[in-house]
N, C-alpha and C positions, 0 to 999 in steps of 0.2 A: 508181800499182802496179793493175794489174788483178787483182780477187779475184774466185775463181768459188766461190760459196755455194749450198750445197745443202739443199734441207728444213727442217729445223727451226731451222736458222743463220739463214734471210731472216725475220726476227722483228720486232720491236718495233722495232728502228733502220731496216730496211727501210722498215717500214709509216710510220713517221716521216717520212722522206724523202717519202714519195706525199702524204700527208696535206698537208705544206707547198708541195710544188711546185704551182703554178697551172696547167698543162698535164694534171696526172694525171689518171687516169680510173678508174673500178672495177675495171678489167681489170689495173691495175699491182700492187693489193693481192697480198701474201704468201698469202693464204688459197687462191688460185686452183691453184697449183700443189699443196697439199694435196687439195683436193675433186676435181681430174682423178687425182692417183695413187693416189687411194682409188677411186674410182667404174672407172676404168680402168687401172691399173697403170703410167701413162707417167711417167717419170722428169722430175723438175723441173731445171732449171740457171736459176739466180739470178746473172746478171753486175754486178757492179758495179765502180766505179772510184771509190778512196778516195785521199785525199791527208792524211796525219797523222791517220788515224783519220775524218776528215770525207767523208761520201758526195758526190761529185759527179756520179756518174750510174748509174742502171741500165736494164738489159735483163732482163724477167721472158722465160722459154723454158720450153717442155716440148720433150722428145724424142718425137718421136711415130713410133714403129714400127709399119708393117704391111707384112704379105705381099704385100698388093694394091698400094699406092703408095709404098710403099720405107720409108726414115726421112727423117724432117724435123726441123728445129728450128721452133718455131710459134711467134709471139708475137701473140696467145695463141689456143689453139684453142677453139673454140665460144663466141667471142664475137667483138663489133664492133670491139675497140681492143686495145689493148698498144704495144709498142714501145719507142723510147729515150727516157728522160727525163735530161736535162741540167741541172746548175744554173747561173745566171746567171754565177756566180764562175767557173767550168770554160770557158762558151763563149759570150761576149756576144750576146746575140741568138738563143739555141738554145731559150729558153722562148717566143719567139715565132712562128719560122721553123721549119721542119722540120730536123731535123738528118740532112743528105744521106748515102744508103748506097750502095754501090756495086753495086747491084741493079736490075734491071729491073723498073719500076712498071707496076702495073696502073689503068686508071681508069675501068673499067665498071661501077661500083656509086657510089651516092651516100646520102647519110644522111638520112635523113628527119625532120625535128625541127619541133616546134611551140611556139609560143612561149607563156606561161600568163602571164595578167595576173591580171584577177580573172573569176571564175567568170560573172557576169553579161556582161561583155563578151564574154568566149569564147561563151558560150550565145547572145548575140545575134548574134555574127559566125556563125554555124552556120547553113545553110540552112535552111528551116523543114521540109524532107522529112526533116532529119537528126534536127531537134529534136521532129519527131511521132513517128520509130521509137524516140527516147529514151521519149518519152511512153506509146507503146505499150508497150514492154518493161515499165514500171513499172506501166499498166493490167493488164497480163499477170500482173501480181502478180510478178515477178522483182525481187528485192533482190540488192544485193552488199556485203560485209561484206570487212574485212582480216581474216586469219588470219596464223597462223603454221605451226608443223611439225604441229600437231594437226590440218590441213587438206590433208596430201599428199595422205592416199589420195584425198581427192575431187578433188582436181586431175589429180594422173596418170590418175587414172580415165577425167576428159575428154581428157587430153593425148592418151594413147595411142591412144584411138578416132578424133581427128581425124588423129593422123599415119598411122594404117593406112588412114584414106580420104584422105589425101593421098598416098600411097604412098612416105613418106617414113620413113627410120631414126626410131626414138623413144630418146631418152636413158633411159640406165637410172634408176631410182627412186631409187638409192643416189645419182647425180648430182646432184639436186634434194635428197634427204636431206642429204648432207653441206654442201651451198652456204647449208641453214637453220642446219646447225650451226656453220659457221665462220663465216658471216656474219649474226649475229643484229643485227637492225635494217637490215642493210642488203639482206638478201634477205626479201621478204614475199611472201606468197600471196593472191591476192584471188580470190574466189569468187563466182558468180551462182547464186542459187537461185530454181528456181520455186515457186509457189504450194504445192507438197506439198513442199518443201523438199529435194529433188534437185535436185544440181549438173549445169549446164547449160552453166556456162562457165567459165573458171577462169586465171588468169597467176599466172607468177610475176615478181614486178619487184625491179628492183634500184633501191636511192635512194642517191647519191652525191653530196654537195653539193646543187647548187641544180636535180639533174635527176635525173629520174624515168626509166627504161628499162623498156621491156617486151619483152624478147628471146622468153620463152616465154608463148604464150596460144593458147587454142583454144578452141570451142565446139562443143557436140554436134550433126550435121545435121539430126534429127529434132526441135531446137528452134529453128532458126532463125526461123519464123515470128515467135517469142516476142521476137525482136531481142535476145538476148542479149550478141551482140558490141556493139552501141549502149550497153547499160546499162554492160559493163563499160568502156569506154574513156569513157562520160562520168564514171565513177567515179573511174577515174586522173585526169582532170581536175579534178573538182571538188575531189578531195581534195589535187591539187599545188597548185591555187590559192589553196586556205584555209588551206595550212601554210608557204608562201612558197617552194615550189619555181617557177623561172622557165622550165623547158624538159622537153617531153615528148619523150625520143627512142624513136621509132619502128622505129630499127634500119636495115639496109640495102637497097638495091632496085635493080636493076639498071636503068641509064641507059635512057631511054624507053620503062620499063615502064609509068610513069604519066606519061602524054603531058602530063597539065592541069599538071605540074611544070616552073618551068624551074630546072634545077639550077645551081649556084653554086660554085663553087669557092672554100673557106677556104683562110687562109695557113696553119692547123693541119692538115698532114695526119701521120697516123700510119702504122708498119709494120705492118699486119696479119700478113704472112707476110713472111719475108726473101727469099723470091724474086718478092712481086708483092705490094707492101702500101698503096697509096695508095689512101683514100678519099677521098669529096668530100661536102660534107656541103649538103643542100639543105632551105630552111625550107619548111614548111606553110603554107597559108593555110588559114582556116576553112572554107572551102568546097572544097576539097580532097577527093578520095575516099580519102585514106591510111587514114583509120578503118574505112571501109567495106570496104575490101578487105583489110586487116591480115590477116584468118583466113579468107578466101573457098576453099573447097577445090575440087579438080578432083574430077571423078565418078571413082569407083573401085568395083569390083565390092564389094559385102558380104561379109567373110569375119570369121571370130571373130579376137577381137584374144588378140594372144600377142606382149608387147615383146620377146620373147628376141631373135629374130633382129637385130630394129632396133638394140638394144642392144649387140649383139654387132658391129654396122656402125658404130656411132657412132665409136667409138675410131679408125676408119679413116678416118674424112671428116675 
């Protein structure tokens, strides 16, 4: 029986299914519906299939309404993952293989992954030029620290400036505030400070099972010479290696954008949007340029930081 579940009713039982499913991602957690609704006002639609009270499959959706882009059901907005999860009992093989959907698929994106082993092994695999930049950042007095909601202002100040310089709409502050409130322990802030204590780099990272994701990361243009990006990403790698994480997820990139990579299709594809959903995962070598290019900006005219226009546009995307 197909049950349409909304808002608070998609809680513990939904998340229990997600936590037990081997193919689940952080985007399947019920908290994301509350985060998007609270920050942008989009309604959540949780679809689940049950048999005698037992959940056999789920599909989290957000109803995105826009005067510019129209009305869409998205799984999941502002995230790289989402889509259908089906139990082994309901559909044998669905855990290991994608659930077919009657919609056109897009294959112009790949997901960038870096395997985490030991700190020493990853460090030795890095080219000397990148190790030197990490050392340079440390010699310049940069320090990285993991934080919670108390560092939200520092993160958002750096993030908003960088998005302005990139010419990209910026998420609202409420989006990150709700994320830290709804996902304690899963969402964490990483801040890089200079010798004077000023935040020059920052990220909001997501922790799920053995994977660390860095979906929102920025650094100040005027501090690039200090190498805050390298210090930040090395801290993520160091922390992951020393705390049992096995994968660093650097997000999606357009096919061919990073020509040094050889894109590899994995069997596990997930629907990002019902209209166009297939992503391809691409492993990173330690000598690739993924870390260096993660926050490289395009040149834009300097102008005052005003996150309001971007925060109004973000819900439309």
